[in-house]
N, C-alpha and C positions, 0 to 999 in steps of 0.2 A: 778390227776393233783396236788393236794396239796402235796402229797408225793414227787413228782418229784421236785416241787418248794422247798420243805424243803431240799431235797438232794442237789440241786444246791446251796442253801444258805449255807449249811454246808461246801460244797467244797469251796465256795467263802470265807468263814470266815477263812479257814485255809491258805489262800493266802493273802499276803499283797495287799492293794488297788492299789499301783503303778503297781504291776504285772498284776492285772486285767485290769487296764487302758491301759497298754502297749499291752496286748493281744487284747483288743478291737480295739486299733489303728491299730494294724497289720492286723486284720480282715478287718477293713475299707479300708485299703490300697489295700488289695487283692481284695476286692469287686470292688473298683474303677478300678483296673487294668483289672479285668474280664469284667466290663462294657465297658471299652475302647476297649478291644479286641472284644467284642460282636459287638460294633459299627463298627469297622473296617471290621469284617467278614460280617456284613450286607451290608456295602457299596460295598465290593468286590463281594458279591452275586448279588447285583443289577447291577453292571457293567457287570458281566458274563451273566446275564439274558438279558441285553440290547444287548450285542454282539451277543448272540445266536438268539435273535429276528431279528436282522439285517441280520445275515447269513441265517436264514430260509426265511426271506422275499426275499432276493436275489435268493435263491434256488427256491422258488415258482415262482418267476418272470421268471427265466430261463426255468423252466419246462413248464410254460404256453406258452412261446415263442416256445419251442420245440414242444409242442403239436399242437399249431396253424400251425406251419410249416409242421408238419407231417400230419395233418388233410388235408391239401391241396394236399399232395402227395398220401397218402394211409390211409384211415380210419381205417384199421385193425391195424396199428401201435399204435394207441391210446389205443386200447384194450390190446395190448402186454405190453405197458408201464404201464398201470394201474395194470396189473397182477404182473409185476416185482415190482412195487412200493408197492403193498399190501404185497408181500412176505417179503420185506425188513422191 
């Protein structure tokens, strides 16, 4: 650890302070941009998850209605639908 610190200090001494400060500022800008992008991606992911949950909810509702309608007509249809659904 001490050796690495010493190497970093030696490298830093060979560069002017203004160059180091500019480098740190640039890194800070990049970090802020990445944080903003991360936030946008997280928001987008949440929106997609919400949309998928809504779609799946509607799908389950339709399947339930189909099963109930089929159950009245022919109980063997339920078994067939379950088999198809498990294959998918």
